[in-house]
C-alpha positions as CSV (number, residue, x, y, z in Angstrom):
1,M,0.0,0.0,0.0
2,T,1.4,3.4,-1.0
3,T,1.2,6.2,1.5
4,I,1.1,9.9,0.6
5,D,3.0,12.5,2.5
6,P,0.5,15.3,3.0
7,E,3.3,17.9,2.9
8,T,4.7,16.4,-0.4
9,Q,1.2,16.3,-1.9
10,D,0.5,19.8,-0.8
11,R,3.8,21.1,-2.2
12,D,3.4,19.4,-5.5
13,S,-0.3,19.8,-6.2
14,G,-0.8,23.5,-5.9
15,G,-2.2,23.4,-2.4
16,P,-1.9,26.0,0.4
17,R,1.9,25.7,0.4
18,A,2.1,26.4,-3.3
19,M,-0.3,29.4,-2.9
20,G,2.0,30.7,-0.1
21,R,5.0,30.3,-2.3
22,V,3.3,32.3,-5.1
23,L,2.5,35.2,-2.7
24,A,6.0,35.2,-1.3
25,L,7.3,35.3,-4.9
26,L,5.2,38.3,-5.8
27,E,6.3,40.1,-2.7
28,L,9.9,39.3,-3.4
29,L,9.7,40.6,-7.0
30,A,7.8,43.7,-5.8
31,R,10.8,44.5,-3.6
32,T,13.2,43.9,-6.6
33,P,11.6,45.7,-9.6
34,V,14.7,45.1,-11.8
35,G,14.0,41.4,-11.7
36,L,15.7,38.3,-10.4
37,P,17.1,35.1,-12.0
38,L,15.6,31.8,-11.1
39,A,18.6,30.8,-9.0
40,D,18.3,33.9,-6.8
41,I,14.5,33.4,-6.4
42,S,15.2,29.8,-5.4
43,V,17.6,30.8,-2.7
44,A,15.4,33.7,-1.4
45,L,12.3,31.5,-1.1
46,G,14.1,28.3,0.0
47,V,12.5,26.3,-2.8
48,P,14.3,24.0,-5.3
49,K,14.6,25.4,-8.8
50,S,12.7,22.5,-10.3
51,T,9.8,23.0,-7.9
52,L,9.8,26.7,-8.4
53,L,9.5,26.4,-12.2
54,N,6.1,24.7,-11.7
55,S,4.9,27.9,-10.1
56,L,6.6,30.3,-12.5
57,R,5.4,28.9,-15.8
58,P,1.7,29.5,-15.3
59,L,2.3,32.9,-13.9
60,V,4.3,33.9,-17.0
61,T,1.6,32.4,-19.2
62,D,-1.1,34.4,-17.4
63,D,1.0,37.6,-17.5
64,F,1.5,37.9,-13.8
65,L,5.2,37.6,-14.5
66,V,7.3,38.5,-17.5
67,V,10.7,37.1,-18.5
68,E,13.5,39.1,-20.0
69,G,16.6,37.0,-20.6
70,V,17.2,35.2,-17.3
71,L,15.3,37.8,-15.2
72,Y,11.8,37.4,-13.9
73,R,9.8,40.5,-13.2
74,L,6.2,41.4,-12.2
75,G,3.9,41.5,-15.2
76,P,0.9,43.6,-16.1
77,K,-1.6,41.3,-14.5
78,A,0.2,41.6,-11.1
79,F,0.0,45.4,-11.3
80,R,-3.6,45.3,-12.3
81,L,-4.3,43.0,-9.3
82,A,-2.4,45.4,-7.0
83,A,-4.5,48.4,-8.3
84,T,-7.7,46.4,-7.7
85,I,-6.7,45.5,-4.2
86,G,-5.7,49.1,-3.5
87,S,-9.0,50.5,-4.7
88,A,-10.8,48.2,-2.2
89,Y,-8.6,49.3,0.7
90,D,-10.8,50.4,3.6
91,L,-8.8,50.8,6.8
92,P,-11.6,50.6,9.4
93,R,-13.3,47.6,7.7
94,M,-9.9,45.9,7.2
95,V,-8.9,46.1,10.9
96,R,-12.3,45.8,12.5
97,G,-11.8,42.1,13.1
98,Y,-8.5,42.7,14.9
99,L,-10.0,45.4,17.1
100,R,-12.9,43.1,18.0
101,A,-10.6,40.3,18.9
102,L,-8.6,42.7,21.1
103,A,-11.7,43.9,22.8
104,D,-12.9,40.4,23.4
105,Q,-9.5,39.4,24.8
106,T,-9.0,42.3,27.1
107,Q,-12.6,43.4,27.9
108,E,-11.4,47.0,27.6
109,T,-12.4,49.8,25.3
110,I,-10.6,49.8,22.0
111,G,-10.3,52.7,19.5
112,L,-8.8,53.3,16.0
113,A,-7.3,56.7,15.8
114,V,-6.0,58.7,12.8
115,L,-4.3,62.1,12.6
116,D,-6.1,65.2,11.6
117,H,-3.1,66.9,10.0
118,E,-4.6,70.4,9.8
119,M,-6.1,70.5,13.3
120,K,-3.0,68.6,14.7
121,R,-5.2,66.3,16.8
122,F,-6.1,62.7,16.6
123,V,-9.7,61.5,15.8
124,Y,-11.3,58.1,16.6
125,I,-12.7,56.6,13.4
126,D,-13.8,53.3,15.1
127,V,-14.6,52.5,18.7
128,I,-15.5,49.3,20.5
129,E,-16.5,50.2,24.1
130,S,-16.0,47.8,27.0
131,S,-19.1,46.4,28.6
132,R,-17.6,46.7,32.1
133,P,-19.5,49.0,34.4
134,V,-16.4,51.1,35.1
135,R,-14.6,51.7,31.8
136,Y,-12.6,54.1,29.7
137,T,-15.0,56.0,27.4
138,M,-14.3,56.7,23.8
139,R,-16.7,58.1,21.2
140,L,-16.7,57.8,17.4
141,G,-15.4,61.1,16.0
142,M,-14.0,62.3,19.4
143,S,-10.7,64.0,19.0
144,G,-7.8,64.7,21.4
145,P,-4.4,66.4,21.7
146,L,-1.3,64.7,20.4
147,Y,1.1,65.7,23.2
148,S,-0.7,64.2,26.2
149,T,-2.3,61.0,24.8
150,A,-1.0,57.5,23.9
151,A,-2.7,57.6,20.4
152,G,-1.6,61.2,19.8
153,R,2.1,60.5,20.6
154,V,2.1,57.4,18.5
155,L,0.7,59.2,15.5
156,L,3.0,62.2,15.9
157,A,6.1,60.1,16.5
158,Y,5.9,58.7,12.9
159,Q,5.3,61.9,11.1
160,P,8.0,63.4,8.9
161,D,10.6,65.4,10.7
162,D,9.3,68.8,9.5
163,Y,5.8,68.1,10.8
164,R,7.0,66.7,14.1
165,N,9.5,69.6,14.7
166,D,6.9,72.2,13.8
167,Y,4.4,70.7,16.3
168,I,6.9,70.5,19.1
169,A,7.8,74.2,18.5
170,R,4.3,75.6,18.1
171,A,1.8,73.5,20.0
172,R,0.3,74.8,23.2
173,L,1.3,72.3,25.8
174,V,-1.4,72.8,28.5
175,A,-1.4,70.8,31.7
176,L,-4.6,68.8,31.7
177,T,-3.8,66.9,34.9
178,E,-0.9,66.9,37.3
179,R,0.8,64.2,35.2
180,T,0.7,66.1,31.8
181,N,4.1,66.9,30.4
182,T,4.4,70.4,29.1
183,D,8.2,70.4,28.5
184,R,9.0,70.5,24.7
185,E,12.3,68.6,25.0
186,V,10.7,65.9,27.1
187,L,8.1,65.5,24.4
188,R,10.8,65.2,21.8
189,A,12.4,62.5,23.8
190,Q,9.1,60.7,24.3
191,L,8.5,60.7,20.6
192,E,11.9,59.1,20.0
193,E,11.0,56.5,22.6
194,V,7.9,55.7,20.7
195,R,9.9,55.2,17.5
196,D,12.3,53.0,19.4
197,T,9.7,50.8,21.2
198,G,6.7,51.0,18.9
199,V,4.3,51.7,21.7
200,W,3.3,54.3,24.3
201,L,1.5,54.0,27.6
202,S,-0.1,57.1,29.0
203,L,-1.2,57.1,32.7
204,G,-3.5,59.9,33.8
205,E,-2.0,62.5,31.5
206,S,-5.2,63.7,29.8
207,V,-7.9,62.4,32.2
208,E,-7.5,61.7,35.9
209,D,-7.6,58.0,36.8
210,S,-7.6,56.9,33.1
211,A,-4.9,55.2,31.1
212,A,-4.3,54.2,27.5
213,V,-1.8,52.3,25.5
214,A,-1.4,52.7,21.7
215,A,0.7,51.2,18.9
216,P,1.0,52.2,15.2
217,I,-0.6,50.6,12.2
218,F,1.6,51.0,9.1
219,G,0.4,51.0,5.5
220,P,1.9,49.2,2.5
221,D,4.5,52.0,2.0
222,G,5.6,51.9,5.6
223,T,4.0,55.2,6.7
224,V,1.8,55.3,9.7
225,L,-2.0,55.1,8.9
226,A,-3.5,54.9,12.4
227,A,-3.0,53.9,16.0
228,V,-4.7,51.1,17.9
229,S,-5.6,52.4,21.3
230,L,-6.7,50.6,24.4
231,G,-8.2,52.6,27.3
232,A,-8.8,51.4,30.8
233,P,-9.1,52.8,34.4
234,T,-5.6,53.4,35.7
235,D,-5.8,50.7,38.4
236,R,-6.7,48.0,35.8
237,M,-4.0,49.2,33.5
238,A,-1.4,49.1,36.2
239,T,-2.5,45.6,37.3
240,N,-2.5,44.1,33.8
241,R,0.1,46.4,32.2
242,E,2.4,43.9,30.5
243,A,-0.4,41.8,29.1
244,L,-2.3,44.8,27.7
245,V,0.7,46.4,26.2
246,A,1.7,43.1,24.5
247,A,-1.9,42.6,23.2
248,V,-2.1,46.0,21.7
249,M,1.3,45.7,20.0
250,K,0.4,42.3,18.6
251,T,-2.9,43.6,17.2
252,A,-1.1,46.6,15.6
253,A,1.5,44.2,14.0
254,H,-1.2,42.0,12.6
255,A,-3.1,45.0,11.2
256,S,0.1,46.3,9.6
257,G,0.5,43.1,7.8
258,G,4.1,42.8,9.0
259,M,5.1,46.3,7.7
260,A,7.7,48.3,9.6
261,A,8.0,52.1,9.7
262,V,9.9,54.0,7.1
263,S,12.6,56.4,8.3
264,G,11.9,60.1,8.2
């Protein structure tokens, strides 16, 4: 009796492994627009050349790839697919499932915040409120300052240098609570810390007895699109600090699709 290795069958028959290989190939060539020879693609993907050819041939036939000499490049069908996907890009809808999972896991209030560049404030474009009797309250469309909030610092930290420096120089840093920082150089250092760690935790800086932790969501080009923010009473945040910070960072990483920030 002949037995079939599921992994070998999957690899050779165009199953999930083969699909993953094709996606990895498209991503690799998107990062190398000049093209790559078969040998380099084989090394980069860790796939034997003979196996890889089985994936490349139909992609060339269907114009997802083009071949020039020994180089493989993305073809017109690949760019058309990218344009179609881009036109369907809807940030709140795309990340809603991640936010819901975070809310269910933590039982705290979750918000999706974006930067209003002209007003220099953040705005919540999606909110899932905690069902707990004592909770952090967010409202859809509510805005807040950048300098004293977790979401605000995260969004500001990843802006271009000119925008960030102008904000630090011109913003009115008003003390909203006893914990609010109003020192411009301290704010500059805090923004650098956000860029180093990828997260910010704010304890009672905007509203007494309230805390929030936020992490950035990056777009396909590596620029920040939004911030995932989790709000909770200060005592609950302090008790579960490590777990809540880790959960927010994990959610933001998934929503970013593995993208990292671009420098600037």
